[in-house]
N, C-alpha and C positions, 0 to 999 in steps of 0.2 A: 525767123527770129526765135531764139530759144530763151525762155525765162525759167527761173527756179523759184520755188517757195523760199521764203525768207526765214532763216533761223535766228536772225539778229534780234527781233522783238523778244524771243524766248530768252536769249542770253541777257538782254537788257533787264527784263523782269527778274530773272534769276539773280542778277547782281544787286537788286534792291531788297531781296529777301534775306532773312537771318541765315547765317551759316548752319547747315544741317537740317533746315526745315524741309518738309516733304515737297512744298511747292517749288522751292529753289532746286532741289535735286531732280524733280520731274521736268522742269523747264530745261535744265542742262541736258538731261538724258534725251528728251525728244528733240531738242535743238541739234544735238550731236547726230542723231539718226537722220534728221532731215538733211543736214549738211553732208553726211556720208552718202545718202541716196542721191543727192544732187551731184556730188563728185563722180559717182559711178555713172550716172546718166550722161554727164558731160563727157566723160572719157569715151563712152560708147558713141556719142554723137561725133566727137572728133575723129574716131576711127572710121565712122561711116563717111564723113566728109572727105577724108583723105583718099577715098576710092575714086573721087571725082578729079583728082589732080591730073593735069596734062590734057584734060578735055576742054572743049570750047566753053564749058560752064565753070572752069576752075577758078575764075576770078571772083573771090568772095572773101568775106570777113569771118574769121573763125570766132566761135562764141567765147565769152569770158568764162574761164574755168574757176569754180569756187576755190578760195584759198585753202591751204593745208593747215593753217593755224586753227586749232579747234579747242577752245577752252572747256568744252563739255566732255571731251574724251575721257578725262580722268575723274569725272564726277557721275559716271553712269550708275544708276540706282537699280534696285530690284523692282520687279513688276508691282509688288504690293505697295512699295513706297511711291512709285509713279502713280498708281491708282489713287492713293490718298491725296497726292498733290493735285491731280486733275480734278478731283472732287472739290478741292478748295478753289481751284481756278474757275470752275464753272459757277461758283457762287459770287464771283466778282463782276462788277459792271463798269469798271474804269476802262478808258480807251485802250490802254496798253494790254489789259487782260483780254479785251474783245479781239484785238488784233492777233494776239497769241492763239486764241481759240480758232480764228479764221485760218491761220496758217496750219494749225494741227488738223483742222477739218479738211483742207486741201491735200495735206500729206497723206491722211488715212484713206483717201479715195472717195469718201462721201462725208457724212457727218457721224461716222461710227468711230468712236475713240478706240484706239488700241488699249490693251490691258483691261478689257471687259467693260468699258463704259460706253454709253450712248448719250448724245445730247443734240438738242435742236436750239438754234439761236433765234430769238425774235427781238428785233430792235424796234423800239417805239420812240418816235420823235414828235415833239409838240412845240408849237410856236405861239406866242402871245404878243399882242401889241397894245400900247396904251398912249394916250395923249396927256401930257402933264399940264397942270394948272399954271397960270401966268403966261410967260412966253411959251408959245406953242412948241412942243417938242414931241416927236414920235419915238417912243422907246419900244424896241423889239427884243424879245428874249427867246432863246432856243434851248430846249433841254432834250436829252436823249437818255434812254434807259435800255438795259439789256436784261432779258429774262430767259430762263431755260424752260423748255416744255418737256414733259415726260414722254417717252416713246410709246407708241401704241402697241397693242398686243401682237398683231401679226409681225411687226418688226422685231419684237423681243423673241418671239418663237423662231423666226428666221435666223437671227443672230445666234441664239443658243444652239440651234441645230447645226449651224455652220461651225461653231466652236467644238461641239461634240464630234462632228465629222472629222475635223482636223486632229483632235486628240485621239480618237479611236483609230484613225489611219496610222498615226505614229506608233501607238501601242501594238497594233496588229503587225506592223513591220518587225516589232520586237518579239512577236509571238506571245503577246500578252493581251488580256481582255480588259475592257472598261465595264465596271459594275457600279451602278448607282443604287444605293439602298435608301428606301423611304420607310422609316420605322414608325410603329405605333400609329397607324392611320386611324385607329379607333379613337384617338384623342380628339378627333373632330366632333365626337359626341353622339353620333347615330349612324346607322347604315346609310341613311339618306345623304348626310353630309359627306361620308366617305365615298359614296358613289358619285356625288357631284364633283368632288375633288378629282377622282379618277377620270371623269369625263373632261375636266379642264386640262389635264396634263396629257390627254391623248395626242395632242398636237406635237409633243416632243418625243413620242415613242416611235419606234421603227427606224432609228438611226442604225446604219450598218455597223456591226461589231460592238454595239452598246447594249448592255443587258440591264434590266431593272429588276430589283428584288424588293417587293412591297410586302410588309407584314401588317397584319391586323388581328385584333383579338377575336376569339371565336364568337362572342355574343354579337359583335357588330358585323363580323365577316361572314356570318351564316348565309346571308343573302347573296354572297359572292359565289357560292358553290351550288347553286340550283341547276347549273348546267343547261340553261335555256328554258327552264320550266317556270311558269307556263309560256313564257316568250323569251326571246334572246334579248339580253341587256348589254350595258356598257362593258361588263367584265368579259362577256363572251367575245366581243369585238376588239378588246384591248389587250387581253392577257393570253399568252401562249399556253400557260398551264397554271393550275391552282393546286397547291399541295396542302393538305390538311395535316398539320403536325399534331399528332395524338399525345396525350400525357404519357409520361414514362411508365413502363411496367416496373414491378418491384425489382427485377434484376437490373434494369437500366438505371433505376435510382441508386442502387448499390454501387454501380460503377461510377456514377457521377460523384457520389459522396466519397468514394475511395480516392478521387482526385482532389476534391475540394475540402473534405473534412476527414482526413485519413485516420484520425484518432478514434472515430466512432466504431463501436463493436456492432455485431450483427443485430441484436434487438433494437438498438437505437436507430439503426438505418431503417428498420421496418417501421418504427414509430414515426420517423420524419416522413417517410413515404405515405403513411396513412394520413397524417395531418395535412400534408401538402396536396394529396390527391395526384402525385406524380408531376406537378408543375415544377419545372427545374428551379425557377427563381425562389419559390416558397420552400422548396426542398433544401436549398442551400441556406436559406434564412433560418429554418428550424435547426439545421445541423450546427450552425454557428451559435445559436441560442443554447443548444445543449452543451456545447463546449464552455459557454459562458457560465451556465449554471454549475457545471462541474468545478470550474476554476474559482468561482466567487462565493460559493456556498460550502457548507460542511457536509452536503449530501454525497453519499458514496454508493448507495444501493440503487439498483435499476428501478425498483418499485418507487422509491422516493423521487428520483430524478425525473422519471417518466410522468408521475403524478403531478409534479411541480409544473412541467411544461404544459401538460393537458389542461390543468386548472387555470394557468395563466391565459392560454389561448381562449378558453371558454369564457373567462371573465371579460376579455376584450370584445369578444363576439356579442355577448349579452349586453354589454354597454352600448354597442351599436344598435341592437334591437330595441333597447329601452328608449333610445333617442327617436327611432322611427315610430314606436308605439305612442310616445308622448304627443305626436302630431295628430293622433286619431281622436275621434269623439268618444267620450266615456260618460257613463252615468254612475250614480252612487252604487248601484248594484253590480255593475260590470267592473268597477275600479278595483275590485279585489284581485283581479288578474295582475294589475300593475303592482299591487302590494306583494304578490307572489314573486314576481321578477325582482322587486327591490330586495326582498328577504334573501333570495338566492344569491343575488349580487353581494349582499352582506356576508354570506357564508364564504364566498370566494375571496373576499377582500382580506381574510385572515392571513393569507400568505403562507399557510402551512400545507405541505404535501399530503398530510394524513386525510384519508377519507373517513371521517367520523360518522357514527350512526346518524347524527343530525344532518350532516351534509348529504349523506346518501338519501335520506328521506326527502330532502329538498330537491335533489336532482331527480328522483323518481317522480315526485309530484309534478314537475314540469315535463319530464320526458314522456310520461304516460298520462298526460293531461286529458281530461274529459270535461268539456264545457258544461254539458248538461248535468253531470254529477257535481261539479264544483259550483255552478251558478244557479242551477235550476232551469227548468224549461223556459220560463218567461224571460229571465235575464239573459239566457243564452241566445234567445231570438233577437235581442237588442244589438248583438255584435255585428257590425257591418262586414261584408265579405272581404274587403281589403284588410281590415283588422284581423279577421279570422285567419286569412292567409299568412299574415305576419306571425301570428301566434303558432300556427302549424309549422312554419319554417324554423322558428326558434326552438320549438319543442323537438323537432327532428334532429336539430344540431345538438341539443342537450342529450338526446338518446345516443347519438353517435359518440359524444364525449364520454358518456357513462360506459359505453361498450369498450372504448379504449382504456378507461380506468380498470374495467374488469379484466381486460386482457393483460395489460402491462403493469397494473398496480398490485398484482398478486404474485407470489413467489412461484418457483418451479415452472417457468414459462416453457421450457423445452418439452417437458412431459405433457403439459396441457396442450401445447401446439400439436404434438404428434397425435394425441387422442382426438382432437377436433378434426384434424385432417383425415383420420381414419373413418370418420362418420360421413364423409362426403366432400364434394368440392367447396361447399359453403364454409368449411373449416380452414380453407387456404388463407394465409395472412394477406395475400395480394388483394383479396376482396375488400379489405379495409380501405385501401386506396380507391377502389372502385366505388365504394359507398360514399366516400368524400366527394368524388366527382358527381355522383348522382344527386347529392344535395343541391348542386347548382342547376339541376334540371327540374326536379320536383320533390317536395318534401314527402309526398305520398309514395312515390316509387322508391325513394331512398329509405323510407321507413320499412317498406316491405323487404328490401335487401338487407337492412340492418337486422331485422327480425330473423331472417334465415341464418345470419351469422351467429346471432345469440343462441339460436336453437342448437347449432352445431357445437358451440362451446359450452352448452348446458347452462346458459345464463337465464335468469328470470325474464319472461316475456310480458310482465305486468308489474304493477306496484306491489310492494310487500303488504301482507295482511295487516289491517289496522292502521293504514296510512291516514293521517289526519286530513281533513278537507282543505286545509291551508298549509302553506309553507311555514315551518316553525321559524322562530326568530333566529338571528345569526348566532353562531356558536361563539364561545369564549375564545379570544385570540391566544390564550395561553395553552400550550401543548407540552405535555411532559416529555415527549420524544424529541421535539424540535423547539426548544425554548428560544425566544427572541434574544438577540444580543442586548446586554445590559446598556442602558443609556445613562449618561452622567447628567445629574441635575445642574443647571446653570444658575448660579446665585449672583446677585449684584455685588460688585466689589465695594 
């Protein structure tokens, strides 16, 4: 006896749904495919049975062949629409929906939905009886409910590997490859979280003709590249190779900017490389910001445009350090450091690219800071190590910014560049980008590299004589060279 799965419940349910709804289209599509599969199976069985004709066993009843009228044929939907409809169907508990799910389950071979879904059915039936008051009557009620259970992890892994295997086999026949990219693994927060995630996905690695490309930031991914030291970890057993992508060199940065910000001239490319440390994303951001400054301001000189960008970046960075420093413990004697940072921020808020004598003294005060000279021995001893490290980091960045201002904020850059390069490798402009990179490693090693650069360029390696013990108050916002646009006073009508 030959039986077929029924597509009629699917067509019945589809007829009850609104025209064009995902559930209606999904039921018609799957119903059509069940009916088509049944027709193919019946045709095969008929052909097989005909081979018995004329034999002693030829007296038999041929199976009923499914009809050819198929209302679902013209309503076949795409896989994404069918997937949405199946999700809606799995949420329903009425008898017709349950019957449709049972037919789909039998058609798909198990309980693995086509179109990427998986479901398990669990039917719960309850019965209750009661005797009424008065004339005795026995009342019995029955209820049934349907719920879906999430698939377990091994099933998900098996289904996903099977899917990848089929996709990869098809692409391989076309002489193409399957690459799955997992970007920004560092967003998990720590190297521990990233390694735990990598350990979780090991189960889906190793599918033939499927390649994984996993990216992680250097600060989190450093533990990935220990190469089995002191012991082998999950990265050694999961990844075929680990490629450390280094920051761009100056020449590489120039080539990137030539494609993404082609209007920048040579000095601006060097400046953006120095500010970004050769990180492509920051490199492009600074390049676009230079274009914006040029188009939206009246600045035209290299010295003014460069100083504007350097001072803007310094102001943003110091604002971040101020927030971090505000969370530390301070005393009346040590709080003068906060006042110094506040006054320097006030100088930068003026928005003028000119490096006035007041601004330079403020920058030198922080860049060449000396806690013992500024606070005294007893007050300096009150600074916790965490706070001291933050101050040293901020001071090193101010020194880096001051060096950029000295390089790009003065005229005749070409001549000064050649003179610095003639004094040794420390005069190479590429070292400015390396100094920016070193700031992310340690403020102390970065300060040493910046000092060698300043020596090659004949910049001062300490504060000017007569530097006051505190940062002077913020300068006047009015600048004769770069006056602010006039504002119109608003008066009530």
